[in-house]
N, C-alpha and C positions, 0 to 999 in steps of 0.2 A: 586717674593715675594709679589708684590703689589696685585695680584688677591687673594692670600691667606689672606692677611690682610683685604681686603674688604669683603671676605666671612666671616671672623671672625667678622667684623663689623655688618653684617646682623644677624649672630648668636647671637651677643650681644644684639641686639634689641629684638630678639625673647625671649631670656632668661629674659631680663628685664621686658617685657610685661607679661610673665608667672609668674614671681615672684610678680609683682605688683598686678596681679589678685588674687594670693594666699593671699597676705597681706590684701588687701581690703576685700576680701570675708570672711576672718577669723576674722579680728579685727574691721572692720568698718561697713560693711553691717549689719543692724539690723534684719536679718531674716535667716532662715535655708538655708545654702548654702554648697556646697561640692566642693571647688576648687580642681582640680586634684592633684596639687602639695601638698596641705595640706593633702589630703587623702593618698598619697604615703608616706609622712613623718610619718604620724600617724601610718600607717601600718608597716613601718620599725621599729619604736620604740616599738610597741606592740610585733612584732615577736622577737625582741631582748630580751625582758623580758620573753617571752614564752620559749625561748631556755634554760633559767635558771630555771624558776618556774616549768616547766614540769618535772624536775628531783627532785623536792622537794616534799616529801609526806606529811609532817606536815603542816597543814593549817596555823597555826600561823607564821611559818617560811616563807611560801609563801606570806602571807599578808604583812610581814615586807618588803619583796622585792618589791611586787607590789605597796606598798604605794609610791614608788619613780617613778612609771610610769607616773602619771599626771605631776609632776614637770619636769621630764625628757622630756616629750612631749613639754611642754612650752619652755624649754631651747633649745630643738632640733629644733623646728620651728624657733626660733630666729637665732640660729647658721646657719641653712640652708639658711634662707633668706639673712643674711649678706654675707655668702659665695657666693651665686648666684648673688647678686647685685655687689659684688666685681668683680666676674668673668665677668659679663656682661659689666661693665665699662672698665675693662682691655681690652676686645675685642673691645670696642668702641674707646679707645685711640690708639689701635695698628696701624692703618694706619697713625697716625700723629707723631709717634716716631720711632727711628731707630730699636728697637727690642721689642719683647714681654716682656722681662725682664724690660725694661724701662717703658712699659705700666703698668706692675704690680706695679712698684715703684711709678709712678705718681698717680695711683688709690689709693694706700695706703695713700699717702700724702694728697689726696683730701678727701677721704671718712672719714678718722679719723681726719680731719682738723688739720693735723700736719704742713703743709705748708713748708716742707723742699725741695720740688721740684716745680719750677715755670714753667708752660708750656708756649710755644710761639705759637702765631697764634690765630685767632678768634675762630676757632672750638674747639681747646683744652681748651681754657679759658671757653667757654660755658659749655663744658663737665665737667670741674672742678667744676663749681658752681652747676651743676646738681648732680654730684656725692656727693659733700658735703651735699647738701640738702637731698638727698636720705638717706644717713647714719643717719643724725639727725632725720628726720621724722620717719624712721623705729624704731629707739631706743625709740623715744618719744611715738609712738603708742603702743609699747610693754609695756612701763612703765605705760601708762594710762590704758592699758588692764587689768593689774593685779588687781587693786582695784575692777573693775567690776566682775572679775572672782571670787575673794575671797568673795565678798559680796554675790554673788549668792550661793557660797558654804556654807557660814554661814547660810543663810536662809534655805537652804536644810537640814542642819544638826540639826537645832533646834528641829523640830518635830521628827526626827529620834532618837535624844537623849531622848526626852520625852517618846518615845515608849518603852524605855528600862524598865521602871517600870510599864508600862501599858500592855506590851505584851511579856516581856522577852527579852533575848538576847542570841542567835539570835531570832528575833521576829517570832511568829507563830500565825496564825489566831485563832485556838481554844483556845490558851493560852490567847489571848486578851479577849475573852468572859469569860473564867474561872476566870481570875483575877478580872474582873468587878463584876462577880457573887459572888465571895468569900467575897468581901468587900461591897456587897449590893449597888453597884454603877452603875448598868446596865442602869440607866436612863441617865447617862453621855455618853453613846455610841453615841447618836445622835450628841452631841457636837464634839466628836472625829471624826466622819465621815465628819462633816462640815469642820473641820480644814484640814483634809487630802484631801478633794475635792479641796480646795483652793491651798493647797500645790502641788497637782498633776498638776494643771493648771500652777502654777509658774515654776515648774521643767520642764514641757513640753516646755514652752516658752524659758527658759534660757538655757537648755541643748541641745536643737536643734539649737539655735543660736550660742552657744559656746560648741561644742561637746567635747572639751578637758575636760570639767567638768565631763563627764561620767567616766573618768579614775581616778578622785580624790577620794580616799577611806576615809571612816570615821576614826576618831582618834582611836576608839575602834575596834579591829580586828573582833569582832563578830557583829558589827553594820553595816548596809548597807541600802542605800536608796531603792535599788531594793527589798530586803527582807522585809523592812518596809512597803512599799506600797503593796506588795503581801499579807502580813499578815493582814493588815487592810481591804483589799478587800476580803480576805477569811473570815474574821470575819463578814463583812457585808453580804456576800453571805450565810454564814452559818446561820446567824440570820434570814435572809429573807426566807431561806429554812426550818428551824426548827420551827421558831416562827414568822410567817408572820404578825400576828395580833398586837403583841406588838413591832415589829421592827420599829425603827424610820423612818420617811419619808426621812431623809437625806441619808439613806443607798443606795437608788437607784441612786441618782445623783453621789455619790461617785463611784459606780461601772461603771457608764457611763463615767465619766471623767477619771477614772483610766485606763480603757482599751483603751480609745483614746490616753492618754498620753503614755502608754506602747507601743502601736503600732507605734506612731510617733518616739519614742526614738529608738525602734528596727529598724525602717526604716533608721534612721540616721546612724546606724552602718552597714547597709546592711543586716540585719537579715530578711529573708523573712517570713511573716506571712499572713495568710488568712484574708483579710480585712472584710469579711462577712461570718463567719463560720456558719454552720448549727447546731442548738441545739443538734442534734443527733450525731454529729461528735465525734470521740473518744477523751478521755483525758488521761493523764498519771496518774493522781490521781486514786487510786484504791478504790473499795468499802470497802475493808478491812480497809484501812486507815481512810475512812470516819466513819465506824462503831466504830473504836477505839476512834475517837474524840467524837462521840456521847456518848459513855460510860464514857469518862472523864468528859464531860459536865454534865451528869446525876449525877455523883458522887459528884459534888459540888452544886447540887440543881437546875440546869437549868431545867426549865419547857418546855417540848416539846408540841407545838401546832399542830404538824403534825407528822404522823408516819414516821419512818426512811426510809421506802421504797419510799414513795412519796417525802420526803425531799431530798433523793439522786438524784432523777430525776431533781428536781429544782436546786440543787447545780451544777449538771452536766451542765444544761442549762446556768447557770451564768458563770461557770468557763471556758467553751469552748471559751468564748469571750476574755479572757486575759491570759490563761495558757501558750500558745505557746510563746507569746511575753515576758512574765515574765521569763519563763524558758530559753529562748534564751538569754536575757540580763544577767541572773544569770550565765549562762555558759560562755558567752563571757567575762564577767568581773570577773569571779571566785569569786562570792559572797559567803558569809559564807554558809556552807552546812546545812541550817536549814531544818526542816521537811517540806514537801510539796513544795520544791523549785526546784525539778528537778535534772537531772544528772550533773556531772562535767567532766572536761577533763580527758583523760587517764583512763576512766572507774572507777574513784574514787567513791566509794559508801559510804563514811563517812557521817553520819548524826549527827549533834550536836543539842540535844534537849535543849530548854531553861530551865535554872535552876530557880525554883520558891522558893522564901524565905518562911520560915515557917509562917503559918497563926496562930497567937497567939492572945488570949484574956486574960485578967488578971486572971479570975477564970473560972472553968469548968461550974459552974452554970450560970455565966454571958454569957458564950459562947452559952449555950442552949437558954437563953432568947433572945440574939441577933439574933440567927438563926430563932427562932420562930417569932420574931417581923418582920424580913425581909421577911419571907415567907408570913405573913399576909398582909404586905404592897403590895407585888407583886400580891397576890391573889386578893386583893381589886382593884388594878389598872387594872388587866386583866378583872375582872368582870365588871368594869365600861366601859372598851373598848368594851366588848361584848355587853353590854346593849346599848351603843351608836350606834354600828353597826346595832343592831336589830331595834332600833328606826328609824334609817335612812332608813332601808329597808322598814319599814311600811309606812314612809312618801312618798317614791317613788313608792310604789306598786299601780298599776292602778286597779280600780274597775272591778270585774269580772274576774280577772286573776287567 
């Protein structure tokens, strides 16, 4: 019996070290890490939910089930860690008590600080203190972890919620531009891009450090952080492609920060993406979908500064940098099936277009005046930008060129 108990003692040390590594890597280390045990538990929880949701066709019904995935993952990690620590100390106690049942009893008394079993001997006493400390520290770390987790979740959801009235729900890039055009508010697009650039940096840092946040879904079934970022990036890429002169300078930093964030988050989940795609690489967005978006933009008065043929090549060059990562995340997390957001599991081809509220003004004559005034303001602004660019070209032109 003695050799078996000491073999169990060695196994207990190994299990304790493995669990400690998982706890520290998940809750304490302030950087992206992927402890093997945490990855295994996360994968097991996700597969359990997929067994159920893969049989549910209605998206809203799936979302209600998947909303439990994030909380279940947090609870699952805690339960697994407690169980493994309990097992490891039971194996450590085993050589010093008559039976394994006795080792389980003394471990329960020590770990949950019940004190109904008093060990004898120096080694069991030391193990008792270590076991009690391990249980308390584990629970304390998990409790302290929750405020950090939900604070990052709330920061993430603030802009996602704001995007509902700026880009529809589920969000869609062309809809972002159309809504700003309809209310003559396209000058605010630069502000929107700046906010989402900061948001992308924040989410990239927090969600790679705490990957469990990736599985926490928005309160509204049709809102999603993945779809929101994709929509704003598509809006910026469309504006740079169709109207490069009037596009705000903040559009380019957004696209850069956005695709870096998407690639890092995709890597956290093990989704393989090309880190340096060629601008000529194929994308899943089709020319027909692009042409439909251009027609919609024209219908609300968007002024094109570049022909659609040239604009399509530019959009292709922008989108090849982030489409694969965004589509991979949307597929993995079963994000709302918004337009331009890629395929879903089980060959589902449902697409939910954002519903736009009616655009009303008090009187028809007032509507005409507002549209004309907005058109004049936009034309004057673009004329000033063209004149500024021409003046700058004259100043930099060298004699004799």
